[in-house]
BAVO-918396 format. One line per field, with one value per atom (N, C-alpha, C): atom name; residue in one letter; chain; x, y, z. Coordinates in Angstrom, 1 decimal. Layout:
N
site = [CA; ...]
code = [A; ...]
unit = [A; ...]
X = [X; ...]
Y = [Y; ...]
Z = [Z; ...]
END
This chain:
111
site = [N; CA; C; N; CA; C; N; CA; C; N; CA; C; N; CA; C; N; CA; C; N; CA; C; N; CA; C; N; CA; C; N; CA; C; N; CA; C; N; CA; C; N; CA; C; N; CA; C; N; CA; C; N; CA; C; N; CA; C; N; CA; C; N; CA; C; N; CA; C; N; CA; C; N; CA; C; N; CA; C; N; CA; C; N; CA; C; N; CA; C; N; CA; C; N; CA; C; N; CA; C; N; CA; C; N; CA; C; N; CA; C; N; CA; C; N; CA; C; N; CA; C; N; CA; C; N; CA; C; N; CA; C; N; CA; C; N; CA; C; N; CA; C; N; CA; C; N; CA; C; N; CA; C; N; CA; C; N; CA; C; N; CA; C; N; CA; C; N; CA; C; N; CA; C; N; CA; C; N; CA; C; N; CA; C; N; CA; C; N; CA; C; N; CA; C; N; CA; C; N; CA; C; N; CA; C; N; CA; C; N; CA; C; N; CA; C; N; CA; C; N; CA; C; N; CA; C; N; CA; C; N; CA; C; N; CA; C; N; CA; C; N; CA; C; N; CA; C; N; CA; C; N; CA; C; N; CA; C; N; CA; C; N; CA; C; N; CA; C; N; CA; C; N; CA; C; N; CA; C; N; CA; C; N; CA; C; N; CA; C; N; CA; C; N; CA; C; N; CA; C; N; CA; C; N; CA; C; N; CA; C; N; CA; C; N; CA; C; N; CA; C; N; CA; C; N; CA; C; N; CA; C; N; CA; C; N; CA; C; N; CA; C; N; CA; C; N; CA; C; N; CA; C; N; CA; C; N; CA; C; N; CA; C; N; CA; C; N; CA; C; N; CA; C; N; CA; C; N; CA; C; N; CA; C; N; CA; C]
code = [M; M; M; D; D; D; K; K; K; I; I; I; I; I; I; R; R; R; G; G; G; K; K; K; V; V; V; Y; Y; Y; V; V; V; L; L; L; G; G; G; D; D; D; D; D; D; I; I; I; D; D; D; T; T; T; D; D; D; Q; Q; Q; I; I; I; I; I; I; P; P; P; A; A; A; Q; Q; Q; Y; Y; Y; L; L; L; M; M; M; Y; Y; Y; N; N; N; P; P; P; A; A; A; I; I; I; P; P; P; E; E; E; E; E; E; R; R; R; K; K; K; Q; Q; Q; F; F; F; G; G; G; R; R; R; M; M; M; A; A; A; L; L; L; I; I; I; G; G; G; V; V; V; P; P; P; E; E; E; A; A; A; Q; Q; Q; A; A; A; G; G; G; L; L; L; P; P; P; Q; Q; Q; G; G; G; H; H; H; I; I; I; P; P; P; F; F; F; V; V; V; D; D; D; H; H; H; S; S; S; D; D; D; P; P; P; N; N; N; N; N; N; T; T; T; Q; Q; Q; S; S; S; I; I; I; Y; Y; Y; R; R; R; I; I; I; V; V; V; I; I; I; G; G; G; G; G; G; R; R; R; N; N; N; F; F; F; G; G; G; C; C; C; G; G; G; S; S; S; S; S; S; R; R; R; E; E; E; H; H; H; A; A; A; P; P; P; L; L; L; A; A; A; L; L; L; A; A; A; E; E; E; A; A; A; G; G; G; V; V; V; V; V; V; A; A; A; V; V; V; I; I; I; A; A; A; E; E; E; F; F; F; Y; Y; Y; A; A; A]
unit = [A; A; A; A; A; A; A; A; A; A; A; A; A; A; A; A; A; A; A; A; A; A; A; A; A; A; A; A; A; A; A; A; A; A; A; A; A; A; A; A; A; A; A; A; A; A; A; A; A; A; A; A; A; A; A; A; A; A; A; A; A; A; A; A; A; A; A; A; A; A; A; A; A; A; A; A; A; A; A; A; A; A; A; A; A; A; A; A; A; A; A; A; A; A; A; A; A; A; A; A; A; A; A; A; A; A; A; A; A; A; A; A; A; A; A; A; A; A; A; A; A; A; A; A; A; A; A; A; A; A; A; A; A; A; A; A; A; A; A; A; A; A; A; A; A; A; A; A; A; A; A; A; A; A; A; A; A; A; A; A; A; A; A; A; A; A; A; A; A; A; A; A; A; A; A; A; A; A; A; A; A; A; A; A; A; A; A; A; A; A; A; A; A; A; A; A; A; A; A; A; A; A; A; A; A; A; A; A; A; A; A; A; A; A; A; A; A; A; A; A; A; A; A; A; A; A; A; A; A; A; A; A; A; A; A; A; A; A; A; A; A; A; A; A; A; A; A; A; A; A; A; A; A; A; A; A; A; A; A; A; A; A; A; A; A; A; A; A; A; A; A; A; A; A; A; A; A; A; A; A; A; A; A; A; A; A; A; A; A; A; A; A; A; A; A; A; A; A; A; A; A; A; A; A; A; A; A; A; A; A; A; A; A; A; A; A; A; A; A; A; A; A; A; A; A; A; A; A; A; A; A; A; A]
X = [-24.6; -23.6; -22.2; -21.3; -20.0; -19.2; -18.3; -17.4; -16.0; -15.5; -14.1; -13.2; -12.1; -11.1; -9.9; -9.4; -8.2; -7.2; -6.0; -4.9; -3.6; -2.6; -1.3; -1.3; -0.6; -0.6; 0.8; 0.7; 1.9; 1.9; 2.9; 2.9; 3.8; 3.3; 4.0; 4.2; 5.0; 5.2; 4.2; 4.6; 3.8; 4.1; 3.2; 3.4; 3.7; 3.0; 3.1; 2.3; 2.9; 2.2; 1.9; 1.1; 0.5; 1.7; 2.8; 3.9; 4.6; 4.5; 5.1; 4.1; 2.8; 1.9; 1.9; 2.0; 2.1; 2.9; 4.2; 5.1; 4.6; 4.8; 4.3; 4.8; 6.0; 6.5; 5.7; 4.8; 4.0; 2.6; 2.3; 1.0; 0.7; 1.6; 1.5; 0.4; 0.0; -1.1; -2.5; -3.3; -4.7; -5.6; -6.2; -7.1; -8.3; -8.7; -9.9; -9.7; -8.4; -8.1; -7.7; -8.5; -8.3; -6.9; -6.2; -4.9; -3.9; -4.1; -3.2; -3.5; -4.8; -5.2; -4.5; -4.3; -3.6; -2.2; -1.6; -0.2; -0.1; -1.2; -1.1; -0.9; -1.5; -1.2; 0.2; 0.8; 2.2; 3.1; 2.8; 3.6; 3.2; 2.2; 1.7; 2.8; 2.9; 3.9; 5.3; 5.6; 7.0; 7.9; 7.3; 8.0; 8.3; 7.9; 8.1; 9.5; 10.4; 11.7; 11.6; 12.5; 12.4; 12.4; 13.3; 13.4; 12.1; 11.3; 10.1; 9.0; 9.1; 8.1; 8.3; 9.4; 9.6; 9.8; 10.2; 10.4; 11.9; 12.1; 13.5; 14.1; 15.4; 16.1; 15.8; 15.6; 15.3; 13.8; 13.0; 11.5; 10.9; 9.8; 9.1; 8.5; 8.8; 8.3; 6.8; 6.2; 4.7; 4.2; 4.9; 4.6; 5.9; 5.9; 7.1; 7.3; 8.4; 8.7; 9.6; 9.9; 10.7; 9.9; 8.5; 7.7; 7.0; 7.3; 6.8; 5.2; 4.6; 3.2; 2.5; 3.2; 2.6; 2.1; 0.8; 0.3; -0.4; -0.4; -1.0; 0.0; -0.4; 0.5; -0.1; 0.8; 0.4; -0.3; -0.1; -0.7; -2.1; -3.1; -4.4; -4.8; -4.0; -4.3; -3.0; -3.2; -2.1; -2.4; -1.4; -1.5; -0.6; -1.1; -0.3; -0.4; 0.5; 0.5; -0.4; 0.2; -0.4; -0.2; -1.2; -1.1; -1.0; -1.7; -1.6; -2.3; -1.6; -2.2; -2.0; -1.1; -0.8; -0.2; -0.1; 0.5; -0.5; -0.1; -1.0; -2.1; -3.3; -4.5; -4.6; -3.7; -3.7; -4.8; -5.7; -6.8; -6.2; -5.0; -4.5; -4.0; -3.7; -3.2; -4.2; -5.4; -6.3; -6.5; -6.5; -6.6; -5.5; -4.3; -3.1; -3.2; -3.6; -3.8; -4.9; -6.0; -7.1; -6.6; -5.9; -5.5; -4.4; -3.7; -2.7; -3.4; -4.7; -5.5; -5.7; -5.4; -5.7; -7.2; -7.6; -9.1; -9.3; -8.3; -8.5; -7.2; -7.4; -6.3; -6.7; -5.8; -6.0; -4.9; -5.3; -4.3; -4.8; -3.8; -4.1; -5.0; -4.6; -5.5; -5.0; -6.0; -5.7; -5.6; -4.8; -4.6; -5.7]
Y = [-0.7; 0.0; -0.4; -0.8; -1.1; 0.1; 0.0; 1.1; 0.8; 1.7; 1.6; 2.4; 1.7; 2.4; 2.6; 3.8; 4.2; 4.8; 4.5; 5.1; 4.4; 4.9; 4.3; 3.0; 2.0; 0.7; 0.4; -0.1; -0.5; -2.0; -2.7; -4.1; -4.7; -5.7; -6.4; -7.9; -8.6; -10.0; -10.8; -12.0; -12.9; -12.7; -13.2; -13.2; -11.8; -10.8; -9.5; -9.6; -9.5; -9.7; -8.3; -8.4; -7.2; -6.3; -7.0; -6.2; -5.5; -5.9; -5.1; -4.0; -4.3; -3.2; -2.1; -2.4; -1.3; -1.9; -1.7; -2.3; -1.8; -2.7; -2.5; -1.2; -0.7; 0.5; 1.8; 1.6; 2.8; 2.7; 1.8; 1.7; 2.6; 3.6; 4.5; 5.6; 5.7; 6.7; 6.2; 7.1; 6.7; 6.9; 5.9; 6.0; 6.8; 7.0; 7.8; 9.3; 9.7; 11.1; 11.3; 12.1; 12.3; 12.6; 13.5; 13.9; 12.8; 12.0; 10.9; 9.7; 9.6; 8.5; 8.6; 9.9; 10.1; 9.5; 9.5; 9.0; 7.6; 6.8; 5.4; 5.3; 6.3; 6.3; 6.6; 7.5; 7.9; 6.7; 5.7; 4.6; 3.3; 3.4; 2.2; 1.6; 0.3; -0.5; -0.1; 0.6; 1.0; -0.2; -1.3; -2.5; -3.4; -3.1; -4.0; -3.8; -4.8; -4.6; -4.3; -3.5; -3.2; -4.5; -5.4; -6.7; -7.4; -7.4; -8.2; -7.4; -6.1; -5.4; -5.6; -6.1; -6.4; -5.1; -4.1; -2.8; -2.5; -1.8; -1.5; -0.6; -0.6; 0.3; 1.7; 2.6; 4.0; 4.3; 3.3; 3.5; 4.6; 5.0; 6.0; 5.2; 5.6; 4.8; 4.9; 4.0; 4.0; 5.3; 5.8; 7.2; 7.9; 9.1; 10.0; 10.5; 10.2; 10.6; 11.9; 12.5; 13.7; 14.9; 14.8; 15.8; 15.2; 15.7; 15.0; 15.2; 16.1; 16.2; 15.4; 14.7; 13.8; 12.5; 12.3; 11.0; 10.2; 10.7; 10.0; 9.5; 8.4; 7.8; 8.2; 8.2; 8.5; 7.3; 6.1; 4.8; 4.7; 4.3; 4.1; 2.6; 1.8; 0.4; -0.4; -1.4; -2.3; -3.7; -4.3; -5.6; -6.5; -7.5; -8.5; -9.8; -10.7; -12.1; -13.0; -14.1; -15.0; -14.6; -14.9; -14.7; -13.3; -12.4; -10.9; -10.8; -10.1; -9.8; -10.9; -11.8; -12.9; -12.3; -13.1; -12.6; -12.4; -11.6; -11.3; -10.4; -10.9; -10.2; -8.8; -8.0; -6.6; -5.8; -5.2; -4.4; -3.1; -2.7; -1.4; -1.5; -2.7; -2.9; -2.3; -2.7; -2.1; -0.6; -0.2; 1.2; 2.0; 1.5; 2.2; 2.3; 1.3; 1.4; 2.4; 2.4; 3.3; 4.8; 5.0; 6.3; 6.8; 5.9; 6.3; 6.6; 6.3; 6.6; 5.4; 4.2; 3.0; 2.8; 2.6; 2.3; 0.8; 0.1; -1.3; -2.1; -3.3; -4.2; -5.5; -5.9; -7.1; -8.0; -9.2; -10.2; -11.6; -12.5; -13.9; -14.5; -14.4; -14.7; -14.0; -13.8; -13.1; -14.1; -13.7; -14.6; -14.2]
Z = [-14.2; -15.0; -14.4; -15.3; -14.8; -14.5; -13.5; -13.2; -13.7; -14.4; -15.0; -14.1; -13.6; -12.7; -13.6; -13.6; -14.4; -13.4; -13.7; -12.9; -13.1; -12.5; -12.5; -11.7; -12.1; -11.5; -10.8; -9.6; -8.9; -8.8; -9.4; -9.5; -8.4; -7.7; -6.6; -7.0; -6.2; -6.4; -5.5; -5.2; -4.4; -2.9; -2.1; -0.6; 0.0; -0.4; 0.3; 1.5; 2.7; 3.9; 4.6; 5.6; 6.2; 6.8; 7.3; 7.8; 6.7; 5.5; 4.4; 3.9; 4.0; 3.7; 4.6; 5.9; 7.0; 8.1; 8.2; 9.3; 10.6; 11.6; 13.0; 13.6; 13.2; 13.9; 13.4; 12.4; 12.0; 12.5; 13.5; 14.0; 15.2; 15.4; 16.5; 16.3; 15.0; 14.7; 15.1; 15.4; 15.8; 14.6; 14.1; 12.9; 13.2; 14.4; 14.8; 14.7; 14.6; 14.4; 12.9; 12.2; 10.8; 10.3; 11.0; 10.6; 10.8; 11.9; 12.1; 11.2; 10.8; 9.9; 8.6; 8.1; 6.8; 6.8; 8.0; 8.1; 7.7; 7.8; 7.4; 5.9; 5.1; 3.7; 3.4; 4.1; 3.9; 4.0; 4.9; 5.2; 4.4; 3.6; 2.9; 2.0; 2.1; 1.3; 1.5; 2.6; 2.9; 3.2; 3.6; 4.0; 2.9; 1.7; 0.6; 0.0; 0.0; -0.6; -2.1; -2.7; -4.1; -4.9; -4.5; -5.3; -5.3; -4.2; -4.2; -5.0; -5.0; -5.8; -7.3; -7.7; -9.1; -9.9; -9.3; -10.0; -10.3; -11.3; -11.6; -10.6; -10.5; -9.6; -10.0; -9.1; -9.5; -9.8; -9.6; -9.9; -8.9; -9.3; -8.4; -7.2; -6.0; -4.8; -4.8; -4.0; -3.9; -3.3; -2.3; -1.8; -1.7; -2.3; -2.3; -0.9; -0.2; 1.1; 1.2; 0.0; 0.0; 0.6; 0.5; 1.1; 2.3; 3.6; 4.8; 4.9; 4.1; 4.1; 3.1; 2.3; 1.2; 1.8; 1.8; 2.3; 1.2; 0.0; -1.2; -2.1; -2.7; -3.8; -5.1; -6.1; -7.5; -8.1; -7.4; -7.9; -7.3; -8.2; -7.7; -7.7; -8.4; -8.5; -8.1; -7.3; -6.8; -7.4; -8.0; -8.5; -7.7; -7.1; -6.4; -7.0; -6.6; -7.1; -6.2; -5.8; -4.9; -3.5; -2.7; -1.2; -0.7; -1.4; -1.0; 0.3; 1.2; 2.5; 3.6; 3.3; 4.3; 5.5; 6.6; 7.8; 8.9; 9.8; 11.0; 10.6; 10.5; 10.0; 10.6; 10.3; 10.8; 10.0; 10.7; 10.0; 9.5; 9.9; 9.4; 7.9; 7.4; 6.1; 5.0; 5.0; 4.0; 4.3; 5.5; 5.8; 5.2; 5.3; 4.8; 3.3; 2.6; 1.1; 0.8; 1.5; 1.2; 1.4; 2.5; 2.8; 1.8; 1.2; 0.2; -1.2; -1.2; -2.4; -3.4; -2.9; -3.7; -3.8; -5.0; -5.2; -5.6; -6.0; -6.4; -6.1; -5.6; -5.5; -6.2; -7.2; -8.0; -7.6; -7.3; -6.9; -7.4; -7.6; -8.0; -6.9; -5.7; -4.6; -3.3; -2.4; -1.1; 0.0; 1.0; 2.2; 3.2]
END
């Protein structure tokens, strides 16, 4: 049986690297501690400049930071272009997306 994934989509451009998915300054959290692990979701895609995300000015951010307790994104699907996940093979990048609630990443190709 095929699984259909539905949800809001966040569209990115090419060459989204792991430092944009989860910048190094947010790696202070311990993923083995559930409450700290959630913070990776809060910081997911925070390093992507608006222009590179291809989103209009005033768009809804990937994660709303106005509530310090919010660790989930309203977006469930991320679409990237070429070379998604390039950079320093940081294992925290997919963790950040998962903790933000992303269930699918679609890209032209992955680094």
